[in-house]
Backbone of each chain as ProteinMPNN parsed JSONL, in Angstrom:
{"seq_chain_A": "MKNRIKDLRKARKMTQEELAIKVGVSRQSIIAIESGKYNPSLELAYNISKVFNCIIEEVFIFEERGEE", "coords_chain_A": {"N_chain_A": [[180.846, 58.627, 82.796], [184.234, 58.033, 83.08], [187.538, 59.433, 82.546], [190.95, 59.383, 81.293], [192.261, 61.578, 80.397], [193.558, 63.848, 81.489], [195.758, 62.733, 82.866], [197.118, 61.438, 80.769], [197.669, 63.607, 79.165], [199.284, 65.185, 80.814], [201.435, 63.454, 81.088], [202.515, 63.609, 78.597], [203.308, 66.168, 78.574], [201.539, 68.153, 77.662], [199.447, 70.928, 76.997], [196.069, 72.004, 77.822], [195.119, 73.68, 75.858], [196.77, 73.05, 73.685], [196.006, 70.406, 73.187], [193.35, 70.898, 72.56], [193.624, 72.349, 70.167], [194.734, 70.367, 68.553], [192.643, 68.516, 68.29], [190.685, 70.084, 67.302], [188.744, 71.544, 68.783], [187.295, 73.789, 71.296], [189.122, 75.143, 74.137], [187.531, 75.133, 76.325], [185.89, 72.94, 75.892], [187.664, 70.83, 76.279], [188.26, 71.18, 78.974], [185.726, 70.694, 80.077], [185.33, 68.025, 79.313], [187.481, 66.713, 80.523], [186.888, 67.136, 83.224], [184.69, 65.607, 83.462], [182.18, 66.618, 83.032], [181.048, 66.711, 80.607], [180.244, 64.385, 78.144], [182.024, 63.367, 75.378], [181.299, 63.209, 71.797], [181.323, 60.197, 69.806], [183.056, 60.519, 67.686], [184.706, 62.675, 68.499], [185.816, 61.561, 70.797], [187.261, 59.506, 69.637], [189.118, 60.996, 68.124], [190.514, 62.31, 70.195], [191.649, 60.136, 71.514], [193.305, 59.233, 69.498], [195.24, 61.213, 69.372], [196.73, 60.613, 71.611], [197.764, 58.215, 70.871], [196.276, 55.961, 71.557], [193.666, 53.501, 72.124], [190.083, 53.997, 72.202], [188.984, 52.838, 74.539], [191.105, 52.872, 76.275], [191.371, 55.442, 77.026], [188.856, 56.453, 77.735], [186.769, 55.471, 80.32], [184.202, 53.37, 80.747], [181.456, 53.449, 82.933], [179.416, 51.173, 84.652], [177.063, 52.097, 85.86], [176.284, 54.187, 84.324], [175.128, 57.392, 83.047], [174.522, 59.905, 85.498]], "CA_chain_A": [[182.021, 58.154, 82.058], [185.504, 58.615, 83.547], [188.557, 59.429, 81.491], [192.342, 59.553, 81.738], [192.839, 62.607, 79.523], [194.472, 64.71, 82.242], [196.993, 61.975, 83.119], [197.804, 61.223, 79.488], [198.127, 64.909, 78.71], [200.416, 65.583, 81.662], [202.556, 62.556, 80.762], [203.096, 64.094, 77.331], [203.575, 67.612, 78.783], [200.679, 68.85, 76.689], [198.465, 71.801, 77.664], [194.678, 71.827, 77.351], [195.001, 74.447, 74.611], [197.427, 72.27, 72.617], [195.126, 69.273, 72.863], [192.161, 71.462, 71.903], [193.988, 72.679, 68.775], [194.948, 69.116, 67.801], [191.375, 67.838, 67.975], [189.797, 71.053, 66.647], [187.641, 72.047, 69.617], [187.726, 74.876, 72.177], [189.723, 74.699, 75.407], [186.397, 74.909, 77.233], [185.43, 71.563, 75.684], [188.634, 69.919, 76.913], [188.042, 71.332, 80.43], [184.463, 70.016, 80.415], [185.498, 66.572, 79.144], [188.41, 66.255, 81.57], [186.229, 67.146, 84.536], [183.572, 64.654, 83.417], [180.878, 67.3, 82.93], [180.508, 66.512, 79.259], [180.709, 63.189, 77.446], [182.174, 63.74, 73.965], [180.744, 62.316, 70.775], [182.221, 59.095, 69.451], [184.073, 61.071, 66.782], [185.674, 63.453, 69.277], [186.521, 60.603, 71.666], [188.224, 58.818, 68.758], [190.188, 61.95, 67.801], [191.321, 62.534, 71.405], [192.424, 58.904, 71.732], [194.317, 59.16, 68.442], [196.329, 62.129, 69.746], [197.554, 59.921, 72.613], [198.102, 56.895, 70.309], [195.579, 54.952, 72.357], [192.315, 53.197, 71.654], [189.099, 54.741, 73.02], [188.813, 52.198, 75.859], [192.243, 53.203, 77.144], [191.228, 56.843, 77.453], [187.542, 56.638, 78.37], [186.383, 54.288, 81.106], [182.747, 53.322, 80.888], [180.983, 52.957, 84.233], [178.158, 50.421, 84.472], [175.89, 52.86, 86.338], [175.909, 55.12, 83.277], [175.023, 58.807, 83.428], [173.649, 60.175, 86.651]], "C_chain_A": [[183.281, 58.85, 82.589], [186.486, 58.653, 82.378], [189.939, 59.727, 82.074], [193.033, 60.665, 80.96], [193.887, 63.446, 80.258], [195.824, 64.012, 82.465], [197.802, 61.818, 81.836], [198.417, 62.526, 78.972], [199.356, 65.355, 79.491], [201.648, 64.745, 81.346], [203.274, 63.009, 79.495], [203.421, 65.589, 77.383], [202.801, 68.474, 77.78], [199.684, 69.724, 77.455], [197.055, 71.514, 77.098], [194.493, 72.514, 76.004], [195.603, 73.659, 73.441], [196.566, 71.088, 72.194], [193.889, 69.757, 72.097], [192.447, 71.771, 70.435], [194.111, 71.399, 67.953], [193.634, 68.43, 67.409], [190.321, 68.802, 67.396], [188.585, 71.479, 67.447], [188.175, 73.18, 70.495], [188.361, 74.289, 73.439], [188.627, 74.392, 76.432], [185.896, 73.463, 77.118], [186.367, 70.573, 76.366], [188.469, 69.964, 78.433], [186.807, 70.526, 80.854], [184.588, 68.497, 80.311], [186.389, 66.02, 80.254], [187.728, 66.154, 82.924], [184.999, 66.239, 84.577], [182.21, 65.306, 83.312], [180.233, 67.064, 81.573], [181.108, 65.253, 78.645], [180.808, 63.494, 75.954], [181.483, 62.767, 73.029], [181.776, 61.231, 70.474], [183.376, 59.609, 68.59], [185.159, 61.838, 67.548], [186.479, 62.542, 70.199], [187.595, 59.871, 70.865], [189.411, 59.734, 68.45], [191.101, 62.21, 68.993], [192.224, 61.32, 71.645], [193.571, 58.811, 70.738], [195.516, 60.062, 68.755], [197.295, 61.441, 70.715], [198.022, 58.544, 72.132], [197.493, 55.758, 71.132], [194.268, 54.585, 71.655], [191.328, 53.853, 72.63], [188.985, 54.171, 74.434], [189.958, 52.509, 76.825], [192.137, 54.624, 77.689], [189.93, 57.05, 78.226], [187.122, 55.337, 79.054], [184.886, 54.323, 81.352], [182.373, 52.754, 82.257], [179.612, 52.34, 84.042], [176.91, 51.215, 84.846], [175.402, 53.857, 85.29], [175.83, 56.528, 83.802], [174.121, 58.975, 84.623], [172.732, 61.317, 86.333]], "O_chain_A": [[183.39, 60.076, 82.558], [186.288, 57.993, 81.358], [190.074, 60.245, 83.182], [194.261, 60.689, 80.874], [194.963, 63.72, 79.726], [196.884, 64.609, 82.279], [199.013, 62.037, 81.821], [199.519, 62.546, 78.424], [200.334, 65.836, 78.92], [202.769, 65.254, 81.336], [204.48, 62.817, 79.343], [203.764, 66.197, 76.368], [203.343, 69.383, 77.152], [199.137, 69.287, 78.467], [196.893, 70.878, 76.056], [193.802, 72.004, 75.122], [195.03, 73.607, 72.353], [196.415, 70.805, 71.006], [193.444, 69.131, 71.135], [191.624, 71.493, 69.564], [193.659, 71.339, 66.809], [193.528, 67.84, 66.334], [189.215, 68.39, 67.048], [187.523, 71.745, 66.884], [189.364, 73.497, 70.449], [188.171, 73.118, 73.767], [188.776, 73.517, 77.285], [185.526, 72.843, 78.115], [185.917, 69.594, 76.96], [188.529, 68.933, 79.103], [186.831, 69.788, 81.839], [184.02, 67.766, 81.123], [186.085, 64.987, 80.85], [187.957, 65.208, 83.679], [184.345, 66.121, 85.613], [181.189, 64.639, 83.481], [179.02, 67.203, 81.416], [182.326, 65.078, 78.628], [179.808, 63.84, 75.324], [181.129, 61.652, 73.412], [182.945, 61.343, 70.843], [184.521, 59.186, 68.749], [186.352, 61.683, 67.291], [187.685, 62.728, 70.362], [188.701, 59.645, 71.356], [190.565, 59.307, 68.508], [192.317, 62.32, 68.835], [193.41, 61.464, 71.942], [194.669, 58.369, 71.079], [196.658, 59.723, 68.444], [198.507, 61.65, 70.658], [198.613, 57.788, 72.904], [198.129, 54.73, 71.364], [193.827, 55.262, 70.727], [191.699, 54.218, 73.746], [188.902, 54.92, 75.407], [189.796, 52.42, 78.042], [192.751, 54.955, 78.703], [189.908, 57.738, 79.246], [187.121, 54.263, 78.452], [184.372, 55.185, 82.065], [182.896, 51.725, 82.684], [178.752, 52.901, 83.362], [175.846, 51.046, 84.25], [174.262, 54.319, 85.345], [176.38, 56.845, 84.857], [173.102, 58.299, 84.761], [171.916, 61.705, 87.169]]}, "seq_chain_B": "MEVQIAGMIGLYGGAVLGILGWWFGRRMAKKQRGLDELHEHIWQKARAISWFFTLASLYVLFSLIMFGIELNAAMVLGVIMMVHLASWAITGVIMSINMNMSEPLKPSRVKLGISIVAVSLILFTVLSIITDNWLFLLASIPPNIIGIISALTPARSAED", "coords_chain_B": {"N_chain_B": [[143.471, 102.946, 62.276], [146.768, 103.189, 63.23], [150.246, 103.657, 62.519], [152.777, 102.528, 64.596], [155.538, 104.127, 65.17], [157.731, 104.163, 67.016], [157.47, 101.665, 68.173], [157.909, 100.036, 65.958], [160.538, 100.686, 65.368], [161.782, 99.712, 67.647], [161.123, 96.975, 67.484], [162.051, 96.021, 64.902], [164.59, 97.169, 64.862], [165.676, 96.042, 67.15], [165.712, 93.373, 66.35], [167.517, 93.49, 64.197], [169.866, 94.38, 65.514], [170.175, 92.254, 67.268], [170.62, 90.092, 65.486], [172.979, 90.97, 64.289], [174.697, 91.006, 66.528], [174.648, 88.282, 67.17], [175.821, 87.233, 64.851], [178.407, 88.432, 64.844], [179.318, 87.441, 67.257], [179.404, 84.685, 66.741], [181.361, 84.703, 64.769], [183.615, 85.567, 66.172], [183.811, 83.477, 68.001], [184.312, 81.347, 66.3], [186.896, 81.766, 65.484], [188.304, 80.924, 67.667], [187.857, 78.257, 67.726], [185.416, 77.847, 68.853], [182.89, 77.071, 68.033], [182.075, 74.377, 68.476], [181.146, 70.92, 69.23], [180.398, 70.986, 71.923], [179.497, 73.581, 72.297], [177.246, 73.507, 70.606], [175.758, 71.585, 72.006], [175.304, 72.872, 74.502], [173.769, 75.174, 73.768], [171.602, 74.099, 72.433], [170.405, 72.63, 74.46], [169.832, 74.695, 76.228], [167.932, 76.07, 74.74], [165.917, 74.187, 74.612], [165.214, 73.999, 77.332], [164.314, 76.587, 77.748], [161.813, 76.581, 76.585], [160.158, 75.467, 78.51], [159.945, 77.503, 80.379], [158.657, 79.36, 78.803], [156.267, 78.045, 78.408], [155.316, 78.069, 81.04], [154.929, 80.822, 81.352], [152.908, 81.197, 79.501], [150.826, 79.828, 80.753], [150.489, 81.423, 83.031], [149.677, 83.838, 81.88], [147.328, 83.036, 80.573], [145.859, 82.337, 82.832], [145.549, 84.841, 84.015], [143.869, 86.071, 82.162], [141.609, 84.484, 82.497], [140.943, 85.232, 85.047], [139.773, 87.577, 84.591], [141.262, 89.75, 83.806], [142.103, 92.228, 81.499], [144.083, 91.828, 78.706], [146.198, 93.01, 76.157], [147.199, 92.079, 72.788], [149.846, 92.898, 72.178], [151.043, 93.202, 74.7], [150.922, 90.567, 75.706], [152.388, 89.121, 73.766], [154.812, 90.44, 74.025], [155.591, 89.8, 76.672], [155.811, 86.988, 76.471], [157.811, 86.769, 74.521], [159.956, 88.046, 75.824], [160.307, 86.419, 78.11], [160.959, 83.973, 76.887], [163.34, 84.548, 75.366], [165.005, 85.602, 77.386], [165.162, 83.484, 79.257], [166.335, 81.553, 77.677], [168.841, 82.739, 77.094], [169.895, 83.141, 79.725], [169.935, 80.521, 80.78], [171.713, 79.308, 78.95], [174.067, 80.794, 79.416], [174.575, 80.159, 82.113], [175.019, 77.394, 81.871], [177.289, 77.432, 80.217], [179.16, 78.714, 81.876], [179.256, 76.86, 83.932], [180.467, 74.691, 82.625], [183.021, 75.63, 82.39], [184.018, 75.815, 84.911], [186.115, 74.624, 87.573], [185.196, 73.506, 89.903], [182.166, 71.791, 90.224], [178.826, 73.048, 89.52], [176.03, 73.001, 91.76], [173.369, 70.978, 90.982], [170.743, 71.17, 92.148], [170.8, 73.682, 93.268], [171.161, 75.269, 91.041], [168.752, 74.8, 89.69], [166.978, 75.903, 91.567], [167.837, 78.582, 91.575], [167.372, 79.366, 88.873], [164.627, 79.044, 88.826], [163.821, 80.992, 90.681], [164.568, 83.323, 89.315], [162.975, 83.074, 86.995], [160.323, 83.032, 88.057], [160.221, 85.53, 89.383], [160.674, 87.245, 87.239], [158.426, 86.738, 85.571], [156.319, 87.302, 87.369], [156.741, 90.043, 88.188], [156.733, 91.309, 85.73], [154.152, 90.826, 84.841], [152.772, 92.135, 86.896], [153.605, 94.77, 86.399], [152.409, 95.199, 83.971], [149.675, 94.895, 84.544], [149.244, 96.928, 86.45], [150.099, 99.039, 85.045], [152.508, 100.251, 85.554], [155.782, 100.634, 85.168], [157.769, 100.565, 87.037], [157.614, 98.389, 88.632], [159.106, 96.5, 87.395], [161.687, 97.118, 88.122], [161.68, 96.241, 90.701], [162.056, 93.592, 90.371], [164.706, 93.169, 90.144], [166.377, 92.706, 92.576], [165.455, 89.98, 93.473], [166.183, 88.607, 91.129], [168.962, 88.912, 91.062], [169.626, 87.522, 93.377], [168.764, 84.985, 92.623], [170.479, 84.436, 90.427], [173.004, 84.515, 91.667], [172.666, 82.417, 93.435], [172.383, 80.289, 91.636], [174.886, 80.254, 90.415], [176.717, 79.635, 92.367], [179.278, 77.532, 93.21], [179.271, 73.998, 94.09], [180.623, 72.672, 97.118], [183.793, 70.971, 97.204], [183.918, 67.368, 96.67], [185.249, 66.143, 98.707], [184.669, 67.492, 101.036]], "CA_chain_B": [[144.718, 102.191, 62.433], [147.942, 104.047, 63.099], [151.527, 102.945, 62.569], [153.549, 102.908, 65.779], [156.931, 104.261, 64.707], [158.675, 103.75, 68.071], [157.341, 100.209, 68.298], [158.55, 99.407, 64.797], [161.999, 100.845, 65.521], [162.189, 98.763, 68.693], [160.958, 95.594, 67.021], [162.976, 95.663, 63.813], [165.945, 97.558, 65.289], [166.119, 95.005, 68.089], [166.007, 92.159, 65.577], [168.754, 93.718, 63.43], [170.983, 94.383, 66.466], [170.313, 90.883, 67.765], [171.232, 89.266, 64.435], [174.376, 91.419, 64.145], [175.413, 90.509, 67.708], [174.754, 86.822, 67.023], [176.748, 86.962, 63.753], [179.766, 88.78, 65.285], [179.655, 86.493, 68.322], [179.781, 83.418, 66.103], [182.623, 84.926, 64.046], [184.688, 85.586, 67.186], [183.929, 82.131, 68.574], [184.864, 80.453, 65.273], [188.352, 81.96, 65.459], [188.9, 80.166, 68.783], [187.26, 76.907, 67.602], [184.343, 77.821, 69.849], [181.622, 76.536, 67.511], [182.248, 72.925, 68.447], [179.969, 70.15, 69.657], [179.966, 71.402, 73.269], [178.712, 74.8, 72.055], [175.941, 73.056, 70.083], [175.071, 70.887, 73.1], [174.868, 73.861, 75.502], [172.714, 76.079, 73.3], [170.403, 73.311, 72.127], [169.78, 72.303, 75.743], [169.279, 75.95, 76.762], [166.705, 76.38, 73.979], [164.891, 73.219, 75.037], [164.774, 74.377, 78.683], [163.588, 77.862, 77.698], [160.412, 76.325, 76.232], [159.39, 75.209, 79.739], [159.633, 78.822, 80.95], [157.654, 79.967, 77.924], [155.015, 77.357, 78.734], [154.871, 78.596, 82.339], [154.416, 82.189, 81.162], [151.607, 81.061, 78.806], [149.834, 79.452, 81.756], [150.24, 82.596, 83.884], [148.895, 84.82, 81.1], [145.977, 82.48, 80.404], [145.182, 82.438, 84.128], [145.161, 86.251, 84.195], [142.687, 86.329, 81.308], [140.463, 83.814, 83.116], [140.557, 86.001, 86.24], [139.073, 88.777, 84.137], [142.155, 90.886, 83.497], [142.192, 92.432, 80.045], [145.45, 91.955, 78.19], [146.174, 93.115, 74.69], [148.113, 91.172, 72.095], [151.227, 93.376, 72.276], [151.515, 92.868, 76.052], [151.096, 89.113, 75.822], [153.509, 88.714, 72.907], [156.031, 91.015, 74.615], [155.969, 88.998, 77.846], [156.247, 85.661, 76.016], [159.093, 86.934, 73.832], [160.988, 88.363, 76.808], [160.559, 85.228, 78.936], [161.627, 82.964, 76.064], [164.712, 84.954, 75.041], [165.787, 85.759, 78.619], [165.451, 82.174, 79.856], [167.278, 80.904, 76.747], [170.167, 83.339, 77.299], [170.381, 82.902, 81.09], [170.266, 79.095, 80.906], [172.921, 79.064, 78.159], [175.229, 81.388, 80.097], [174.843, 79.354, 83.313], [175.616, 76.12, 81.435], [178.645, 77.71, 79.721], [180.015, 78.973, 83.043], [179.41, 75.573, 84.624], [181.416, 73.856, 81.889], [184.367, 76.206, 82.545], [184.434, 75.844, 86.315], [186.75, 73.387, 88.045], [184.238, 72.95, 90.865], [180.865, 71.761, 89.547], [177.683, 73.72, 90.144], [175.114, 72.046, 92.373], [172.153, 71.013, 90.149], [169.55, 71.629, 92.87], [170.932, 75.132, 93.455], [170.945, 75.879, 89.719], [167.296, 74.755, 89.44], [166.341, 76.884, 92.463], [168.198, 79.92, 91.09], [166.659, 79.636, 87.619], [163.206, 79.173, 89.167], [163.631, 82.305, 91.315], [164.648, 84.328, 88.242], [161.802, 82.939, 86.113], [159.11, 83.44, 88.773], [160.232, 86.986, 89.616], [160.504, 87.92, 85.942], [157.023, 86.617, 85.138], [155.455, 87.981, 88.343], [156.872, 91.501, 88.159], [156.32, 91.793, 84.407], [152.687, 90.806, 84.841], [152.35, 93.224, 87.793], [153.819, 96.074, 85.748], [151.41, 95.324, 82.894], [148.35, 95.089, 85.145], [149.15, 98.231, 87.115], [150.581, 100.04, 84.097], [153.611, 100.95, 86.222], [156.986, 99.872, 84.829], [158.697, 100.513, 88.179], [157.568, 97.036, 89.196], [160.201, 95.734, 86.775], [162.891, 97.366, 88.921], [161.584, 95.415, 91.906], [162.451, 92.211, 90.07], [166.182, 93.071, 90.089], [166.965, 91.969, 93.722], [165.301, 88.524, 93.414], [166.945, 88.066, 90.0], [170.376, 88.829, 91.472], [169.714, 86.413, 94.346], [168.622, 83.75, 91.836], [171.698, 84.206, 89.623], [174.101, 84.172, 92.599], [172.372, 81.065, 93.931], [172.645, 79.308, 90.568], [176.305, 80.218, 90.024], [177.592, 79.292, 93.489], [179.659, 76.13, 93.026], [179.177, 73.089, 95.226], [181.942, 72.442, 97.717], [184.374, 69.736, 96.641], [183.337, 66.128, 97.188], [185.964, 65.719, 99.928], [184.106, 68.186, 102.214]], "C_chain_B": [[145.915, 103.124, 62.236], [149.219, 103.212, 63.247], [152.318, 103.448, 63.767], [155.04, 102.906, 65.417], [157.922, 103.733, 65.754], [158.667, 102.226, 68.235], [158.068, 99.491, 67.173], [160.07, 99.507, 64.885], [162.516, 99.831, 66.548], [162.182, 97.331, 68.191], [162.0, 95.211, 65.969], [164.42, 96.041, 64.154], [166.522, 96.512, 66.236], [166.521, 93.735, 67.356], [167.328, 92.309, 64.815], [169.97, 93.688, 64.359], [171.258, 92.979, 66.992], [171.018, 89.984, 66.76], [172.708, 89.647, 64.246], [175.236, 90.896, 65.306], [175.668, 89.015, 67.612], [175.822, 86.493, 65.976], [178.192, 87.258, 64.168], [180.238, 87.818, 66.38], [180.124, 85.17, 67.759], [181.125, 83.549, 65.397], [183.813, 84.897, 65.009], [184.921, 84.178, 67.733], [184.599, 81.165, 67.592], [186.389, 80.55, 65.235], [189.031, 81.151, 66.566], [188.325, 78.755, 68.838], [186.096, 76.741, 68.588], [183.033, 77.213, 69.357], [181.708, 75.016, 67.395], [181.015, 72.214, 68.997], [179.488, 70.528, 71.054], [179.087, 72.652, 73.167], [177.305, 74.433, 71.572], [175.107, 72.434, 71.199], [174.481, 71.887, 74.102], [173.666, 74.656, 74.99], [171.456, 75.357, 72.854], [169.646, 72.997, 73.42], [169.128, 73.551, 76.35], [167.967, 76.297, 76.061], [165.569, 75.452, 74.394], [164.33, 73.603, 76.404], [163.927, 75.649, 78.633], [162.119, 77.667, 77.304], [159.559, 76.036, 77.463], [159.005, 76.534, 80.405], [158.564, 79.53, 80.11], [156.28, 79.363, 78.215], [154.439, 77.881, 80.047], [154.278, 79.993, 82.17], [153.072, 82.164, 80.429], [150.505, 80.734, 79.804], [149.473, 80.641, 82.636], [149.351, 83.594, 83.138], [147.469, 84.339, 80.861], [145.172, 82.609, 81.696], [144.695, 83.858, 84.365], [143.906, 86.58, 83.395], [141.446, 85.702, 81.937], [140.008, 84.509, 84.393], [139.959, 87.363, 85.864], [139.954, 89.969, 83.827], [142.297, 91.009, 81.985], [143.634, 92.649, 79.616], [145.362, 92.126, 76.681], [147.3, 92.282, 74.075], [149.574, 91.592, 72.251], [151.836, 93.031, 73.634], [151.878, 91.4, 76.146], [152.308, 88.657, 75.008], [154.832, 89.224, 73.468], [156.525, 90.187, 75.79], [156.51, 87.645, 77.401], [157.634, 85.745, 75.362], [160.228, 87.179, 74.836], [161.336, 87.134, 77.652], [161.345, 84.189, 78.136], [163.098, 83.328, 75.819], [165.581, 85.044, 76.296], [166.138, 84.393, 79.212], [166.431, 81.382, 78.983], [168.7, 81.409, 77.019], [170.722, 82.993, 78.679], [170.793, 81.442, 81.274], [171.562, 78.773, 80.161], [174.17, 79.586, 78.845], [175.593, 80.563, 81.334], [175.525, 78.037, 82.924], [177.043, 76.325, 80.935], [179.611, 77.932, 80.883], [180.293, 77.669, 83.778], [180.459, 74.693, 83.948], [182.852, 74.343, 82.074], [184.898, 76.129, 83.966], [185.066, 74.53, 86.727], [185.849, 72.696, 89.067], [182.859, 72.935, 90.216], [179.794, 72.548, 90.283], [176.762, 72.644, 90.71], [173.788, 72.092, 91.605], [170.922, 71.554, 90.866], [169.582, 73.15, 93.04], [170.698, 75.873, 92.133], [169.448, 75.926, 89.417], [166.574, 75.798, 90.278], [166.588, 78.306, 91.945], [167.431, 80.298, 89.839], [165.166, 79.834, 87.906], [162.917, 80.542, 89.781], [163.606, 83.402, 90.24], [163.381, 84.289, 87.385], [160.54, 83.454, 86.786], [159.083, 84.958, 88.961], [160.051, 87.76, 88.314], [159.04, 87.92, 85.505], [156.117, 87.464, 86.037], [155.519, 89.507, 88.199], [156.514, 92.088, 86.782], [154.794, 91.867, 84.341], [152.141, 91.944, 85.713], [152.488, 94.589, 87.112], [152.809, 96.296, 84.628], [150.041, 95.662, 83.49], [148.2, 96.496, 85.721], [149.562, 99.385, 86.204], [151.692, 100.893, 84.709], [154.888, 100.128, 86.025], [157.968, 99.748, 85.977], [158.693, 99.147, 88.854], [158.692, 96.164, 88.616], [161.496, 95.907, 87.563], [162.897, 96.489, 90.177], [162.021, 93.971, 91.653], [163.974, 92.043, 90.076], [166.76, 92.325, 91.31], [166.723, 90.454, 93.674], [166.059, 87.882, 92.251], [168.416, 87.909, 90.358], [170.581, 87.659, 92.439], [169.672, 85.074, 93.588], [169.891, 83.423, 91.064], [172.866, 83.818, 90.524], [173.914, 82.748, 93.113], [172.731, 80.007, 92.884], [174.137, 79.159, 90.282], [177.259, 79.943, 91.187], [177.975, 77.819, 93.375], [179.486, 75.298, 94.285], [180.561, 72.939, 95.819], [182.449, 71.104, 97.217], [183.857, 68.503, 97.376], [183.999, 65.675, 98.483], [185.367, 66.335, 101.183], [183.01, 67.362, 102.857]], "O_chain_B": [[146.048, 103.766, 61.194], [149.269, 102.224, 63.98], [152.507, 104.653, 63.932], [155.698, 101.867, 65.365], [158.827, 102.963, 65.434], [159.708, 101.594, 68.409], [158.746, 98.486, 67.386], [160.795, 98.576, 64.537], [163.543, 99.183, 66.344], [163.116, 96.568, 68.439], [162.727, 94.228, 66.115], [165.358, 95.332, 63.786], [167.692, 96.142, 66.141], [167.524, 93.1, 67.682], [168.148, 91.392, 64.784], [170.98, 93.057, 64.047], [172.408, 92.567, 67.142], [171.904, 89.21, 67.123], [173.569, 88.785, 64.069], [176.348, 90.409, 65.1], [176.757, 88.537, 67.929], [176.634, 85.589, 66.176], [179.095, 86.467, 63.898], [181.407, 87.433, 66.422], [181.108, 84.595, 68.224], [181.936, 82.623, 65.42], [184.856, 84.306, 64.728], [186.059, 83.742, 67.906], [185.354, 80.28, 67.995], [187.083, 79.563, 64.989], [190.184, 80.742, 66.427], [188.316, 78.131, 69.899], [185.833, 75.646, 69.084], [182.164, 76.876, 70.161], [181.443, 74.448, 66.335], [179.97, 72.832, 69.203], [178.299, 70.405, 71.349], [178.072, 72.77, 73.854], [176.308, 74.97, 72.056], [173.914, 72.711, 71.329], [173.322, 71.772, 74.502], [172.664, 74.795, 75.692], [170.364, 75.926, 72.889], [168.419, 73.082, 73.475], [168.033, 73.488, 76.907], [167.015, 76.755, 76.693], [164.417, 75.868, 74.512], [163.119, 73.544, 76.619], [162.95, 75.784, 79.37], [161.273, 78.492, 77.648], [158.363, 76.328, 77.465], [157.9, 76.682, 80.926], [157.685, 80.208, 80.643], [155.272, 80.067, 78.262], [153.235, 78.108, 80.16], [153.251, 80.314, 82.77], [152.201, 82.994, 80.69], [149.401, 81.275, 79.729], [148.303, 80.851, 82.956], [148.393, 84.126, 83.7], [146.52, 85.119, 80.934], [143.986, 82.937, 81.68], [143.583, 84.072, 84.85], [143.005, 87.269, 83.873], [140.367, 86.294, 81.922], [138.847, 84.401, 84.787], [139.679, 88.189, 86.733], [139.457, 91.074, 83.609], [142.571, 90.034, 81.286], [144.314, 93.549, 80.11], [144.558, 91.475, 76.013], [148.223, 91.846, 74.763], [150.446, 90.743, 72.436], [152.994, 92.622, 73.717], [152.963, 91.028, 76.593], [153.147, 87.902, 75.499], [155.849, 88.535, 73.401], [157.717, 89.901, 75.904], [157.548, 87.2, 77.891], [158.507, 84.914, 75.611], [161.31, 86.604, 74.721], [162.51, 86.843, 77.882], [162.291, 83.593, 78.652], [163.989, 82.509, 76.041], [166.738, 84.625, 76.29], [167.276, 84.168, 79.622], [167.258, 80.629, 79.498], [169.636, 80.621, 77.157], [171.882, 82.599, 78.801], [171.845, 81.148, 81.841], [172.412, 78.048, 80.678], [175.205, 78.92, 78.862], [176.769, 80.295, 81.581], [176.487, 77.617, 83.566], [177.915, 75.495, 81.192], [180.728, 77.416, 80.884], [181.422, 77.406, 84.194], [181.246, 74.028, 84.622], [183.795, 73.564, 81.934], [186.086, 76.35, 84.204], [184.633, 73.458, 86.305], [185.748, 71.469, 89.098], [182.416, 73.964, 89.703], [179.841, 72.698, 91.503], [176.718, 71.521, 90.207], [173.141, 73.138, 91.575], [170.142, 72.306, 90.282], [168.552, 73.82, 92.97], [170.116, 76.958, 92.108], [168.93, 76.941, 88.952], [165.68, 76.492, 89.793], [165.67, 79.124, 91.884], [166.9, 81.404, 89.738], [164.521, 80.69, 87.301], [161.914, 81.178, 89.459], [162.747, 84.284, 90.25], [162.788, 85.326, 87.086], [159.773, 84.21, 86.189], [158.058, 85.599, 88.731], [159.373, 88.786, 88.275], [158.489, 88.951, 85.123], [155.276, 88.228, 85.563], [154.49, 90.175, 88.1], [156.049, 93.224, 86.688], [154.226, 92.842, 83.849], [151.187, 92.627, 85.339], [151.613, 95.447, 87.229], [152.401, 97.426, 84.362], [149.344, 96.566, 83.028], [147.187, 97.166, 85.519], [149.396, 100.555, 86.549], [151.808, 102.086, 84.427], [155.058, 99.069, 86.63], [158.893, 98.938, 85.923], [159.638, 98.786, 89.556], [159.162, 95.223, 89.256], [162.301, 94.982, 87.667], [163.947, 96.055, 90.652], [162.316, 93.226, 92.587], [164.479, 90.922, 90.021], [167.554, 91.402, 91.128], [167.68, 89.692, 93.818], [166.526, 86.748, 92.364], [169.046, 86.911, 90.009], [171.556, 86.913, 92.344], [170.443, 84.158, 93.876], [170.331, 82.274, 91.042], [173.63, 82.909, 90.199], [174.868, 81.976, 93.214], [173.306, 78.968, 93.205], [174.601, 78.07, 89.945], [178.477, 80.011, 91.017], [177.107, 76.948, 93.435], [179.545, 75.815, 95.4], [181.562, 73.064, 95.112], [181.673, 70.219, 96.855], [183.424, 68.573, 98.526], [183.41, 64.927, 99.264], [185.524, 65.79, 102.276], [182.425, 67.784, 103.854]]}, "name": "protein", "num_of_chains": 2, "seq": "MKNRIKDLRKARKMTQEELAIKVGVSRQSIIAIESGKYNPSLELAYNISKVFNCIIEEVFIFEERGEEMEVQIAGMIGLYGGAVLGILGWWFGRRMAKKQRGLDELHEHIWQKARAISWFFTLASLYVLFSLIMFGIELNAAMVLGVIMMVHLASWAITGVIMSINMNMSEPLKPSRVKLGISIVAVSLILFTVLSIITDNWLFLLASIPPNIIGIISALTPARSAED"}
């Protein structure tokens, strides 16, 4: 699963720590999600999307091949 | 039947220290929102993986008994406990470090590194028990270091 969190965050001049505080997780989680090492739960994906005023599909891009 | 005071201090003292460390660790992590779903994911996966190492150590110990080596309950339980807790902790730490790194770890290298650590731990612990010489445990340090370095060396970027 790819995502546009880094781009959206940079566009809003938001740090990883600020995003982490807004969604109530650690900065480590934001790093892991941004780099694609960890796929968040539906709830966390929804909360992240809400911070950027986007819907989930605009932030997270599902790839047909699925997880490797 | 005699009560082993030193053993009891080690067993219950270790448990108390372990619980205190776990409790303070969680308290510190909670302050930085560290007890989130990624934390749960990492430590659940580490615990699941550690059962495979425990299973391997059970097979090694059973094999030793079948080869005629006499092992007492304390030895066997000590080895199983050490392998389980060590593999749980090492796997969890490796996964946590991996999640924090910008360059991903190479899965094959992580598997090789963890295997080296597990095999050397089991082998040298069993050797020290059989020979009744704890110095064999010291011999497990170099392969363990090699295994950990191997596991924590990140893969080169995809552009290379």
